[in-house]
N, CA, C and O atoms as a GROMACS GRO file, in nm:
protein
  560
    1MET      N    1   5.451  -2.865   5.662
    1MET     CA    2   5.430  -2.760   5.643
    1MET      C    3   5.469  -2.662   5.535
    1MET      O    4   5.385  -2.588   5.484
    2LYS      N    5   5.605  -2.661   5.496
    2LYS     CA    6   5.702  -2.605   5.360
    2LYS      C    7   5.644  -2.700   5.257
    2LYS      O    8   5.618  -2.633   5.157
    3LYS      N    9   5.613  -2.827   5.238
    3LYS     CA   10   5.573  -2.891   5.161
    3LYS      C   11   5.386  -2.864   5.099
    3LYS      O   12   5.359  -2.886   4.981
    4LEU      N   13   5.304  -2.827   5.174
    4LEU     CA   14   5.178  -2.780   5.151
    4LEU      C   15   5.214  -2.670   5.108
    4LEU      O   16   5.150  -2.648   5.005
    5LEU      N   17   5.294  -2.572   5.135
    5LEU     CA   18   5.304  -2.418   5.123
    5LEU      C   19   5.349  -2.403   4.976
    5LEU      O   20   5.288  -2.327   4.900
    6PHE      N   21   5.446  -2.469   4.939
    6PHE     CA   22   5.479  -2.471   4.806
    6PHE      C   23   5.393  -2.568   4.715
    6PHE      O   24   5.410  -2.565   4.593
    7ALA      N   25   5.295  -2.661   4.777
    7ALA     CA   26   5.202  -2.701   4.687
    7ALA      C   27   5.100  -2.620   4.632
    7ALA      O   28   5.053  -2.629   4.518
    8PHE      N   29   5.054  -2.500   4.766
    8PHE     CA   30   4.960  -2.409   4.721
    8PHE      C   31   4.987  -2.294   4.618
    8PHE      O   32   4.916  -2.251   4.527
    9ILE      N   33   5.141  -2.252   4.672
    9ILE     CA   34   5.182  -2.168   4.588
    9ILE      C   35   5.209  -2.193   4.415
    9ILE      O   36   5.187  -2.102   4.335
   10GLY      N   37   5.266  -2.346   4.370
   10GLY     CA   38   5.222  -2.420   4.273
   10GLY      C   39   5.112  -2.413   4.196
   10GLY      O   40   5.095  -2.378   4.079
   11GLY      N   41   5.026  -2.458   4.299
   11GLY     CA   42   4.838  -2.491   4.220
   11GLY      C   43   4.818  -2.364   4.182
   11GLY      O   44   4.768  -2.342   4.071
   12LEU      N   45   4.850  -2.276   4.256
   12LEU     CA   46   4.813  -2.106   4.240
   12LEU      C   47   4.856  -2.077   4.114
   12LEU      O   48   4.785  -2.075   4.013
   13VAL      N   49   4.945  -2.061   4.118
   13VAL     CA   50   5.026  -2.010   3.994
   13VAL      C   51   5.002  -2.097   3.872
   13VAL      O   52   5.016  -2.039   3.765
   14PHE      N   53   4.970  -2.218   3.869
   14PHE     CA   54   4.928  -2.301   3.763
   14PHE      C   55   4.812  -2.246   3.733
   14PHE      O   56   4.817  -2.157   3.647
   15GLY      N   57   4.695  -2.276   3.783
   15GLY     CA   58   4.571  -2.243   3.783
   15GLY      C   59   4.560  -2.109   3.712
   15GLY      O   60   4.504  -2.096   3.603
   16LEU      N   61   4.631  -1.981   3.800
   16LEU     CA   62   4.646  -1.862   3.724
   16LEU      C   63   4.710  -1.847   3.566
   16LEU      O   64   4.673  -1.768   3.479
   17GLY      N   65   4.788  -1.919   3.560
   17GLY     CA   66   4.830  -1.935   3.401
   17GLY      C   67   4.726  -2.010   3.360
   17GLY      O   68   4.663  -1.936   3.285
   18LEU      N   69   4.680  -2.098   3.366
   18LEU     CA   70   4.567  -2.179   3.266
   18LEU      C   71   4.475  -2.075   3.220
   18LEU      O   72   4.432  -2.059   3.106
   19ILE      N   73   4.445  -1.986   3.361
   19ILE     CA   74   4.321  -1.888   3.318
   19ILE      C   75   4.373  -1.739   3.208
   19ILE      O   76   4.305  -1.689   3.118
   20LEU      N   77   4.463  -1.711   3.239
   20LEU     CA   78   4.512  -1.614   3.194
   20LEU      C   79   4.569  -1.659   3.008
   20LEU      O   80   4.588  -1.580   2.916
   21ALA      N   81   4.582  -1.794   3.007
   21ALA     CA   82   4.630  -1.835   2.899
   21ALA      C   83   4.524  -1.872   2.784
   21ALA      O   84   4.537  -1.881   2.662
   22GLY      N   85   4.395  -1.894   2.887
   22GLY     CA   86   4.275  -1.939   2.768
   22GLY      C   87   4.270  -2.096   2.810
   22GLY      O   88   4.176  -2.149   2.751
   23MET      N   89   4.335  -2.178   2.884
   23MET     CA   90   4.334  -2.275   2.874
   23MET      C   91   4.198  -2.358   2.936
   23MET      O   92   4.148  -2.458   2.882
   24ALA      N   93   4.152  -2.297   3.054
   24ALA     CA   94   4.028  -2.327   3.084
   24ALA      C   95   3.922  -2.295   3.033
   24ALA      O   96   3.818  -2.293   3.100
   25ASN      N   97   3.924  -2.262   2.902
   25ASN     CA   98   3.819  -2.213   2.839
   25ASN      C   99   3.805  -2.327   2.735
   25ASN      O  100   3.892  -2.342   2.649
   26PRO      N  101   3.703  -2.404   2.742
   26PRO     CA  102   3.694  -2.526   2.654
   26PRO      C  103   3.680  -2.473   2.511
   26PRO      O  104   3.748  -2.540   2.433
   27ALA      N  105   3.603  -2.358   2.446
   27ALA     CA  106   3.581  -2.340   2.371
   27ALA      C  107   3.759  -2.269   2.282
   27ALA      O  108   3.808  -2.291   2.171
   28LYS      N  109   3.792  -2.207   2.366
   28LYS     CA  110   3.956  -2.191   2.294
   28LYS      C  111   4.011  -2.274   2.310
   28LYS      O  112   4.130  -2.261   2.282
   29VAL      N  113   3.970  -2.403   2.358
   29VAL     CA  114   4.101  -2.519   2.330
   29VAL      C  115   4.032  -2.598   2.252
   29VAL      O  116   4.105  -2.694   2.229
   30LEU      N  117   3.935  -2.611   2.200
   30LEU     CA  118   3.877  -2.701   2.079
   30LEU      C  119   3.862  -2.576   1.976
   30LEU      O  120   3.846  -2.613   1.859
   31GLY      N  121   3.862  -2.445   1.995
   31GLY     CA  122   3.937  -2.377   1.870
   31GLY      C  123   4.116  -2.403   1.836
   31GLY      O  124   4.173  -2.380   1.729
   32PHE      N  125   4.160  -2.444   1.930
   32PHE     CA  126   4.313  -2.476   1.909
   32PHE      C  127   4.308  -2.643   1.848
   32PHE      O  128   4.405  -2.672   1.778
   33LEU      N  129   4.250  -2.705   1.860
   33LEU     CA  130   4.215  -2.854   1.806
   33LEU      C  131   4.151  -2.854   1.692
   33LEU      O  132   4.179  -2.949   1.620
   34ASP      N  133   4.075  -2.782   1.651
   34ASP     CA  134   4.028  -2.749   1.528
   34ASP      C  135   4.085  -2.686   1.388
   34ASP      O  136   4.066  -2.577   1.335
   35LEU      N  137   4.179  -2.828   1.343
   35LEU     CA  138   4.296  -2.806   1.248
   35LEU      C  139   4.206  -2.781   1.116
   35LEU      O  140   4.239  -2.682   1.051
   36ALA      N  141   4.106  -2.850   1.072
   36ALA     CA  142   4.008  -2.834   0.946
   36ALA      C  143   3.927  -2.689   0.949
   36ALA      O  144   3.879  -2.639   0.847
   37GLY      N  145   3.919  -2.629   1.075
   37GLY     CA  146   3.816  -2.555   1.085
   37GLY      C  147   3.904  -2.415   1.078
   37GLY      O  148   4.012  -2.402   1.020
   38GLN      N  149   3.830  -2.308   1.155
   38GLN     CA  150   3.890  -2.200   1.197
   38GLN      C  151   3.953  -2.223   1.342
   38GLN      O  152   3.910  -2.210   1.456
   39TRP      N  153   4.098  -2.270   1.276
   39TRP     CA  154   4.221  -2.284   1.383
   39TRP      C  155   4.226  -2.195   1.449
   39TRP      O  156   4.178  -2.096   1.393
   40ASP      N  157   4.278  -2.169   1.589
   40ASP     CA  158   4.294  -2.078   1.673
   40ASP      C  159   4.447  -2.141   1.731
   40ASP      O  160   4.447  -2.229   1.816
   41PRO      N  161   4.594  -2.075   1.667
   41PRO     CA  162   4.704  -2.111   1.696
   41PRO      C  163   4.760  -2.077   1.843
   41PRO      O  164   4.854  -2.129   1.904
   42SER      N  165   4.672  -1.975   1.880
   42SER     CA  166   4.725  -1.922   2.031
   42SER      C  167   4.781  -1.964   2.138
   42SER      O  168   4.864  -1.908   2.210
   43LEU      N  169   4.715  -2.105   2.150
   43LEU     CA  170   4.758  -2.229   2.260
   43LEU      C  171   4.864  -2.250   2.233
   43LEU      O  172   4.927  -2.297   2.327
   44ALA      N  173   4.936  -2.233   2.120
   44ALA     CA  174   5.089  -2.334   2.058
   44ALA      C  175   5.136  -2.238   2.112
   44ALA      O  176   5.182  -2.289   2.214
   45PHE      N  177   5.164  -2.104   2.117
   45PHE     CA  178   5.271  -2.025   2.193
   45PHE      C  179   5.235  -2.027   2.321
   45PHE      O  180   5.332  -1.992   2.388
   46VAL      N  181   5.117  -2.060   2.404
   46VAL     CA  182   5.127  -2.063   2.540
   46VAL      C  183   5.209  -2.213   2.558
   46VAL      O  184   5.292  -2.225   2.649
   47MET      N  185   5.181  -2.311   2.476
   47MET     CA  186   5.242  -2.462   2.530
   47MET      C  187   5.414  -2.415   2.494
   47MET      O  188   5.500  -2.434   2.579
   48GLY      N  189   5.443  -2.361   2.376
   48GLY     CA  190   5.602  -2.318   2.351
   48GLY      C  191   5.621  -2.252   2.483
   48GLY      O  192   5.718  -2.288   2.549
   49GLY      N  193   5.551  -2.169   2.526
   49GLY     CA  194   5.618  -2.075   2.628
   49GLY      C  195   5.679  -2.209   2.743
   49GLY      O  196   5.793  -2.232   2.785
   50ALA      N  197   5.543  -2.280   2.767
   50ALA     CA  198   5.569  -2.368   2.912
   50ALA      C  199   5.650  -2.458   2.861
   50ALA      O  200   5.733  -2.496   2.944
   51ILE      N  201   5.659  -2.509   2.757
   51ILE     CA  202   5.776  -2.586   2.705
   51ILE      C  203   5.938  -2.525   2.782
   51ILE      O  204   6.013  -2.594   2.851
   52ALA      N  205   5.955  -2.406   2.750
   52ALA     CA  206   6.058  -2.311   2.747
   52ALA      C  207   6.098  -2.308   2.876
   52ALA      O  208   6.212  -2.340   2.907
   53VAL      N  209   6.012  -2.271   2.958
   53VAL     CA  210   6.002  -2.229   3.130
   53VAL      C  211   6.042  -2.372   3.168
   53VAL      O  212   6.135  -2.385   3.248
   54GLY      N  213   5.972  -2.500   3.114
   54GLY     CA  214   5.999  -2.595   3.166
   54GLY      C  215   6.116  -2.665   3.169
   54GLY      O  216   6.150  -2.727   3.270
   55LEU      N  217   6.177  -2.663   3.074
   55LEU     CA  218   6.308  -2.704   3.028
   55LEU      C  219   6.429  -2.658   3.126
   55LEU      O  220   6.510  -2.732   3.181
   56VAL      N  221   6.415  -2.461   3.140
   56VAL     CA  222   6.490  -2.409   3.205
   56VAL      C  223   6.491  -2.488   3.384
   56VAL      O  224   6.589  -2.522   3.451
   57GLY      N  225   6.336  -2.496   3.418
   57GLY     CA  226   6.324  -2.513   3.541
   57GLY      C  227   6.381  -2.655   3.570
   57GLY      O  228   6.457  -2.672   3.665
   58PHE      N  229   6.340  -2.770   3.477
   58PHE     CA  230   6.417  -2.885   3.519
   58PHE      C  231   6.582  -2.905   3.492
   58PHE      O  232   6.664  -2.984   3.538
   59ARG      N  233   6.588  -2.827   3.423
   59ARG     CA  234   6.769  -2.813   3.427
   59ARG      C  235   6.791  -2.750   3.538
   59ARG      O  236   6.891  -2.799   3.591
   60LEU      N  237   6.745  -2.661   3.602
   60LEU     CA  238   6.770  -2.590   3.741
   60LEU      C  239   6.761  -2.740   3.824
   60LEU      O  240   6.861  -2.805   3.855
   61ALA      N  241   6.653  -2.773   3.847
   61ALA     CA  242   6.642  -2.904   3.956
   61ALA      C  243   6.730  -3.002   3.950
   61ALA      O  244   6.772  -3.066   4.046
   62ARG      N  245   6.766  -3.017   3.809
   62ARG     CA  246   6.858  -3.164   3.846
   62ARG      C  247   7.000  -3.146   3.873
   62ARG      O  248   7.082  -3.237   3.878
   63SER      N  249   7.027  -2.996   3.894
   63SER     CA  250   7.100  -2.984   3.956
   63SER      C  251   7.128  -2.982   4.083
   63SER      O  252   7.239  -2.986   4.136
   64ARG      N  253   6.988  -2.974   4.148
   64ARG     CA  254   7.025  -2.972   4.300
   64ARG      C  255   6.975  -3.125   4.318
   64ARG      O  256   6.928  -3.212   4.245
   65ALA      N  257   7.017  -3.110   4.480
   65ALA     CA  258   7.024  -3.304   4.544
   65ALA      C  259   6.847  -3.310   4.589
   65ALA      O  260   6.771  -3.405   4.571
   66LEU      N  261   6.819  -3.191   4.645
   66LEU     CA  262   6.699  -3.163   4.742
   66LEU      C  263   6.656  -3.076   4.674
   66LEU      O  264   6.718  -2.988   4.616
   67ALA      N  265   6.454  -3.113   4.680
   67ALA     CA  266   6.387  -3.030   4.641
   67ALA      C  267   6.368  -2.925   4.761
   67ALA      O  268   6.393  -2.952   4.879
   68TRP      N  269   6.310  -2.782   4.706
   68TRP     CA  270   6.309  -2.633   4.791
   68TRP      C  271   6.239  -2.701   4.946
   68TRP      O  272   6.261  -2.660   5.060
   69THR      N  273   6.170  -2.790   4.914
   69THR     CA  274   6.080  -2.871   5.032
   69THR      C  275   6.223  -2.926   5.135
   69THR      O  276   6.216  -2.928   5.258
   70GLY      N  277   6.317  -2.957   5.076
   70GLY     CA  278   6.409  -3.025   5.166
   70GLY      C  279   6.428  -3.166   5.135
   70GLY      O  280   6.529  -3.226   5.171
   71GLU      N  281   6.337  -3.219   5.071
   71GLU     CA  282   6.305  -3.354   5.024
   71GLU      C  283   6.421  -3.409   4.924
   71GLU      O  284   6.497  -3.334   4.862
   72PRO      N  285   6.424  -3.530   4.918
   72PRO     CA  286   6.517  -3.583   4.798
   72PRO      C  287   6.418  -3.611   4.656
   72PRO      O  288   6.310  -3.669   4.650
   73ARG      N  289   6.498  -3.547   4.548
   73ARG     CA  290   6.454  -3.575   4.424
   73ARG      C  291   6.373  -3.689   4.414
   73ARG      O  292   6.394  -3.792   4.479
   74ALA      N  293   6.287  -3.675   4.338
   74ALA     CA  294   6.230  -3.841   4.296
   74ALA      C  295   6.158  -3.841   4.159
   74ALA      O  296   6.037  -3.834   4.142
   75TRP      N  297   6.255  -3.850   4.061
   75TRP     CA  298   6.248  -3.860   3.901
   75TRP      C  299   6.193  -3.998   3.854
   75TRP      O  300   6.228  -4.105   3.905
   76PRO      N  301   6.126  -3.990   3.780
   76PRO     CA  302   6.031  -4.120   3.714
   76PRO      C  303   6.159  -4.223   3.667
   76PRO      O  304   6.267  -4.167   3.650
   77GLY      N  305   6.154  -4.334   3.651
   77GLY     CA  306   6.242  -4.427   3.600
   77GLY      C  307   6.182  -4.486   3.490
   77GLY      O  308   6.260  -4.566   3.437
   78ALA      N  309   6.065  -4.477   3.430
   78ALA     CA  310   6.073  -4.556   3.306
   78ALA      C  311   6.122  -4.440   3.212
   78ALA      O  312   6.124  -4.317   3.213
   79LYS      N  313   6.165  -4.552   3.120
   79LYS     CA  314   6.212  -4.493   2.996
   79LYS      C  315   6.130  -4.538   2.853
   79LYS      O  316   6.065  -4.643   2.858
   80GLY      N  317   6.130  -4.467   2.734
   80GLY     CA  318   6.063  -4.529   2.620
   80GLY      C  319   5.932  -4.543   2.612
   80GLY      O  320   5.870  -4.499   2.709
   81LEU      N  321   5.866  -4.596   2.518
   81LEU     CA  322   5.768  -4.603   2.513
   81LEU      C  323   5.646  -4.784   2.511
   81LEU      O  324   5.664  -4.870   2.424
   82ASP      N  325   5.578  -4.794   2.581
   82ASP     CA  326   5.535  -4.906   2.605
   82ASP      C  327   5.356  -4.895   2.557
   82ASP      O  328   5.317  -4.783   2.524
   83LYS      N  329   5.279  -4.982   2.556
   83LYS     CA  330   5.186  -4.990   2.519
   83LYS      C  331   5.088  -4.923   2.583
   83LYS      O  332   5.002  -4.862   2.520
   84ARG      N  333   5.092  -4.930   2.738
   84ARG     CA  334   5.020  -4.844   2.834
   84ARG      C  335   5.037  -4.698   2.836
   84ARG      O  336   4.938  -4.630   2.864
   85LEU      N  337   5.147  -4.643   2.810
   85LEU     CA  338   5.181  -4.508   2.764
   85LEU      C  339   5.117  -4.445   2.653
   85LEU      O  340   5.047  -4.344   2.661
   86VAL      N  341   5.144  -4.512   2.543
   86VAL     CA  342   5.033  -4.499   2.423
   86VAL      C  343   4.908  -4.517   2.427
   86VAL      O  344   4.834  -4.457   2.349
   87LEU      N  345   4.875  -4.580   2.496
   87LEU     CA  346   4.711  -4.596   2.482
   87LEU      C  347   4.639  -4.492   2.581
   87LEU      O  348   4.530  -4.437   2.575
   88GLY      N  349   4.733  -4.489   2.664
   88GLY     CA  350   4.670  -4.324   2.800
   88GLY      C  351   4.712  -4.220   2.724
   88GLY      O  352   4.652  -4.115   2.747
   89ALA      N  353   4.808  -4.214   2.627
   89ALA     CA  354   4.823  -4.073   2.561
   89ALA      C  355   4.706  -4.064   2.464
   89ALA      O  356   4.629  -3.969   2.455
   90LEU      N  357   4.706  -4.173   2.395
   90LEU     CA  358   4.543  -4.171   2.295
   90LEU      C  359   4.423  -4.144   2.347
   90LEU      O  360   4.352  -4.062   2.288
   91THR      N  361   4.376  -4.210   2.472
   91THR     CA  362   4.259  -4.185   2.564
   91THR      C  363   4.260  -4.047   2.617
   91THR      O  364   4.148  -3.995   2.605
   92PHE      N  365   4.369  -3.953   2.683
   92PHE     CA  366   4.389  -3.851   2.714
   92PHE      C  367   4.356  -3.726   2.602
   92PHE      O  368   4.297  -3.618   2.603
   93GLY      N  369   4.434  -3.814   2.501
   93GLY     CA  370   4.411  -3.713   2.384
   93GLY      C  371   4.263  -3.692   2.312
   93GLY      O  372   4.214  -3.587   2.273
   94VAL      N  373   4.212  -3.816   2.306
   94VAL     CA  374   4.055  -3.834   2.241
   94VAL      C  375   3.973  -3.741   2.353
   94VAL      O  376   3.911  -3.644   2.310
   95GLY      N  377   3.973  -3.764   2.464
   95GLY     CA  378   3.911  -3.691   2.580
   95GLY      C  379   3.916  -3.546   2.581
   95GLY      O  380   3.811  -3.492   2.614
   96TRP      N  381   4.014  -3.472   2.553
   96TRP     CA  382   4.093  -3.344   2.539
   96TRP      C  383   4.010  -3.299   2.413
   96TRP      O  384   3.944  -3.196   2.424
   97GLY      N  385   4.008  -3.353   2.321
   97GLY     CA  386   3.948  -3.327   2.193
   97GLY      C  387   3.809  -3.325   2.193
   97GLY      O  388   3.769  -3.231   2.125
   98ILE      N  389   3.705  -3.400   2.248
   98ILE     CA  390   3.612  -3.421   2.288
   98ILE      C  391   3.526  -3.289   2.355
   98ILE      O  392   3.439  -3.213   2.313
   99ALA      N  393   3.607  -3.308   2.492
   99ALA     CA  394   3.530  -3.192   2.573
   99ALA      C  395   3.602  -3.062   2.560
   99ALA      O  396   3.548  -2.958   2.597
  100GLY      N  397   3.752  -3.064   2.496
  100GLY     CA  398   3.812  -2.940   2.526
  100GLY      C  399   3.866  -2.889   2.678
  100GLY      O  400   3.901  -2.779   2.720
  101ILE      N  401   3.858  -3.006   2.732
  101ILE     CA  402   3.915  -3.006   2.882
  101ILE      C  403   4.003  -3.119   2.934
  101ILE      O  404   3.968  -3.237   2.922
  102CYS      N  405   4.135  -3.078   3.000
  102CYS     CA  406   4.177  -3.153   3.072
  102CYS      C  407   4.207  -3.158   3.172
  102CYS      O  408   4.168  -3.048   3.212
  103PRO      N  409   4.262  -3.216   3.274
  103PRO     CA  410   4.247  -3.243   3.433
  103PRO      C  411   4.325  -3.114   3.510
  103PRO      O  412   4.313  -3.112   3.633
  104GLY      N  413   4.407  -3.002   3.444
  104GLY     CA  414   4.458  -2.936   3.511
  104GLY      C  415   4.325  -2.821   3.534
  104GLY      O  416   4.272  -2.790   3.640
  105PRO      N  417   4.292  -2.768   3.386
  105PRO     CA  418   4.158  -2.688   3.367
  105PRO      C  419   4.022  -2.740   3.421
  105PRO      O  420   3.931  -2.663   3.453
  106ALA      N  421   4.014  -2.850   3.427
  106ALA     CA  422   3.910  -2.926   3.486
  106ALA      C  423   3.863  -2.857   3.657
  106ALA      O  424   3.761  -2.813   3.712
  107LEU      N  425   4.009  -2.883   3.693
  107LEU     CA  426   3.999  -2.826   3.844
  107LEU      C  427   3.989  -2.692   3.860
  107LEU      O  428   3.909  -2.656   3.946
  108VAL      N  429   4.077  -2.567   3.773
  108VAL     CA  430   4.008  -2.496   3.801
  108VAL      C  431   3.868  -2.436   3.730
  108VAL      O  432   3.838  -2.318   3.754
  109LEU      N  433   3.795  -2.504   3.655
  109LEU     CA  434   3.637  -2.498   3.612
  109LEU      C  435   3.582  -2.522   3.741
  109LEU      O  436   3.497  -2.447   3.788
  110LEU      N  437   3.640  -2.656   3.824
  110LEU     CA  438   3.561  -2.691   3.925
  110LEU      C  439   3.528  -2.567   4.045
  110LEU      O  440   3.423  -2.527   4.095
  111GLY      N  441   3.664  -2.531   4.063
  111GLY     CA  442   3.673  -2.394   4.166
  111GLY      C  443   3.614  -2.283   4.125
  111GLY      O  444   3.585  -2.195   4.206
  112ALA      N  445   3.587  -2.271   3.993
  112ALA     CA  446   3.493  -2.154   3.936
  112ALA      C  447   3.371  -2.194   3.945
  112ALA      O  448   3.297  -2.102   3.909
  113GLY      N  449   3.287  -2.333   3.990
  113GLY     CA  450   3.160  -2.340   3.977
  113GLY      C  451   3.083  -2.378   3.885
  113GLY      O  452   2.960  -2.378   3.886
  114SER      N  453   3.181  -2.424   3.773
  114SER     CA  454   3.120  -2.456   3.657
  114SER      C  455   3.057  -2.602   3.665
  114SER      O  456   3.115  -2.692   3.726
  115GLY      N  457   2.960  -2.619   3.613
  115GLY     CA  458   2.894  -2.746   3.543
  115GLY      C  459   2.963  -2.828   3.513
  115GLY      O  460   2.965  -2.936   3.571
  116LYS      N  461   3.064  -2.787   3.382
  116LYS     CA  462   3.087  -2.852   3.290
  116LYS      C  463   3.239  -2.944   3.381
  116LYS      O  464   3.284  -3.057   3.368
  117GLY      N  465   3.268  -2.861   3.445
  117GLY     CA  466   3.408  -2.863   3.487
  117GLY      C  467   3.369  -2.970   3.583
  117GLY      O  468   3.438  -3.071   3.583
  118LEU      N  469   3.284  -2.964   3.652
  118LEU     CA  470   3.219  -3.071   3.787
  118LEU      C  471   3.226  -3.221   3.710
  118LEU      O  472   3.301  -3.316   3.735
  119LEU      N  473   3.115  -3.207   3.598
  119LEU     CA  474   3.096  -3.349   3.520
  119LEU      C  475   3.218  -3.387   3.499
  119LEU      O  476   3.251  -3.498   3.540
  120PHE      N  477   3.321  -3.296   3.425
  120PHE     CA  478   3.425  -3.356   3.388
  120PHE      C  479   3.542  -3.416   3.496
  120PHE      O  480   3.620  -3.500   3.451
  121VAL      N  481   3.554  -3.374   3.639
  121VAL     CA  482   3.602  -3.401   3.741
  121VAL      C  483   3.562  -3.523   3.756
  121VAL      O  484   3.638  -3.620   3.753
  122VAL      N  485   3.382  -3.530   3.783
  122VAL     CA  486   3.303  -3.668   3.821
  122VAL      C  487   3.375  -3.784   3.702
  122VAL      O  488   3.430  -3.891   3.726
  123ALA      N  489   3.360  -3.740   3.617
  123ALA     CA  490   3.405  -3.841   3.496
  123ALA      C  491   3.536  -3.880   3.494
  123ALA      O  492   3.560  -3.990   3.444
  124MET      N  493   3.647  -3.797   3.547
  124MET     CA  494   3.775  -3.824   3.563
  124MET      C  495   3.798  -3.886   3.657
  124MET      O  496   3.902  -3.950   3.642
  125VAL      N  497   3.736  -3.903   3.780
  125VAL     CA  498   3.749  -3.981   3.910
  125VAL      C  499   3.680  -4.121   3.892
  125VAL      O  500   3.711  -4.209   3.973
  126ALA      N  501   3.579  -4.153   3.783
  126ALA     CA  502   3.538  -4.240   3.778
  126ALA      C  503   3.628  -4.347   3.688
  126ALA      O  504   3.643  -4.467   3.708
  127GLY      N  505   3.689  -4.258   3.575
  127GLY     CA  506   3.800  -4.327   3.488
  127GLY      C  507   3.899  -4.362   3.604
  127GLY      O  508   3.905  -4.483   3.626
  128MET      N  509   3.941  -4.320   3.646
  128MET     CA  510   4.057  -4.326   3.790
  128MET      C  511   4.000  -4.443   3.820
  128MET      O  512   4.060  -4.537   3.767
  129ALA      N  513   3.902  -4.477   3.889
  129ALA     CA  514   3.839  -4.554   3.999
  129ALA      C  515   3.868  -4.699   3.899
  129ALA      O  516   3.922  -4.802   3.942
  130LEU      N  517   3.824  -4.679   3.773
  130LEU     CA  518   3.800  -4.814   3.663
  130LEU      C  519   3.917  -4.840   3.660
  130LEU      O  520   3.945  -4.958   3.683
  131HIS      N  521   4.052  -4.728   3.628
  131HIS     CA  522   4.138  -4.786   3.626
  131HIS      C  523   4.213  -4.905   3.737
  131HIS      O  524   4.257  -5.018   3.716
  132ALA      N  525   4.206  -4.834   3.841
  132ALA     CA  526   4.260  -4.862   3.973
  132ALA      C  527   4.184  -5.067   3.986
  132ALA      O  528   4.252  -5.158   4.032
  133ILE      N  529   4.083  -5.079   3.948
  133ILE     CA  530   4.016  -5.210   3.961
  133ILE      C  531   4.058  -5.305   3.841
  133ILE      O  532   4.102  -5.419   3.855
  134VAL      N  533   4.041  -5.250   3.742
  134VAL     CA  534   4.109  -5.319   3.602
  134VAL      C  535   4.242  -5.367   3.646
  134VAL      O  536   4.266  -5.488   3.635
  135THR      N  537   4.361  -5.259   3.711
  135THR     CA  538   4.476  -5.277   3.704
  135THR      C  539   4.547  -5.340   3.826
  135THR      O  540   4.668  -5.355   3.843
  136ARG      N  541   4.431  -5.379   3.917
  136ARG     CA  542   4.459  -5.422   4.044
  136ARG      C  543   4.558  -5.577   4.027
  136ARG      O  544   4.530  -5.669   3.951
  137GLY      N  545   4.661  -5.572   4.109
  137GLY     CA  546   4.760  -5.697   4.094
  137GLY      C  547   4.827  -5.700   3.984
  137GLY      O  548   4.888  -5.802   3.951
  138ASP      N  549   4.828  -5.572   3.899
  138ASP     CA  550   4.900  -5.559   3.764
  138ASP      C  551   5.010  -5.494   3.810
  138ASP      O  552   5.004  -5.392   3.879
  139THR      N  553   5.139  -5.562   3.764
  139THR     CA  554   5.281  -5.521   3.821
  139THR      C  555   5.356  -5.370   3.721
  139THR      O  556   5.440  -5.282   3.737
  140LYS      N  557   5.270  -5.412   3.628
  140LYS     CA  558   5.315  -5.303   3.499
  140LYS      C  559   5.202  -5.312   3.391
  140LYS      O  560   5.208  -5.244   3.288
   0.00000   0.00000   0.00000
C-alpha cells in the first residue's frame, strides 16, 4: 500500500509539474525544438531546474540503503553507450520532434481527454509491443 501511495504522489507531482511547465502543450514543446524559427527557450529553464532537483534527489537517495517504501534500492547496472541506447535515443528524439509529445506528457494529455494524447499513447504501446516481439529471446 505504501508503494502505491508513493507512486500516486510521485505521478501526481510529476503530472502537475508537466502541466505548469508547459511540457504537456505540444505547441510549446515544438517551439522549444524549433531552433531555426521562433525558438522558445523557456523549456530549457524547466529542464535545467529538473536536472538540478534530480541531482539533489539522486544524491540523497544514494546515501540511503532503502527507499522510502522500505524496499532495497535498485540502481541500473548498465554503463556507457551502446548501439541500442543510441538508436533508442534517436528514435525518441525524432518522435518528440515530430509530435511535440513524449511519454510523460502523453499520459497527462490522455488523462485530460486529448485526442492527440490518445493517438500518441496507442502508437507508443504499439511500438512497445513491436519491440517486445522483435527482441524476444534477445539477451541484450
